[in-house]
N, C-alpha and C positions, 0 to 999 in steps of 0.2 A: 525452521528459524527463526524465530519474535530479536528481530537483536538492538529490539528494545526496551528489551524482557514482558514476560507477563504473570500478573500476578494470580497466578492457579492452576497447576499449581508454580509455583514457583519461579522464576526460570531470571536468574540474575542478567539483565541489563550484556550485548558486546562492546569486547573498547572494539577502537578503531581496526586498531592492527590484528583482527581476528576477523573479520570479514570475509576480506580477501581463503579463507576456505571454504566459502559459495562461493564465491570467484570474485570477477575486478566487481570497483568500487564501482563502473560504469556501467554495466549490467543490470548492475540490484537496485530497484527503486525502493526509497526512502516514504512517502509518501505520493498517493496518487488518489483521484479524484472516486466521491463512490455515486454512486448512485441504484435506489432496488437489486439491479441486474445483478451485483456483482453483493448487495449486499442482506442475499438467503437468508439473512433469518427479523421476523418481522415482527419479534420480540423485544431489541433493543425499544428500546424506550424511544431513542431519536429517531423513528423507523420511515412515519408520517412523517420526518421533512425533507429526506433524503428523492428527489426529482425523480422519475419513470425509469431516463432511461442516460445513456448517459452528454451531461450537460452543450459537452459539444458536439455532438452531433456522432460523429462514425466512434469517434478516438476519445481518449482518457490523458490526460495531463498529468506525466510522474514523472518528481524528483529523486533523481540517481544518487548518490554515496556520496562519487564525483562532482553534484553539484551545477553540474548541465537539467532541464529542462527539456523534455517530449511529450509530443504526443503520441501515446500508441489505439492503433485501432480493439475499439473495444471487439471483445466473439458473444 
């Protein structure tokens, strides 16, 4: 589910009211911290700019669609 849409293949963004079919807005994250562990594709042009591991130690900050931010343990 790409809530903001996707360019290829083209998928339109979801309306906020459609999110609940995938779960609670308090359970679906909109944005997460990135690092080389959770972005595994080294061919993306910005991959070299990423830290090797989560910037906050063992957690990644995530912003959820209900607008709360929470540190989630990195796998």
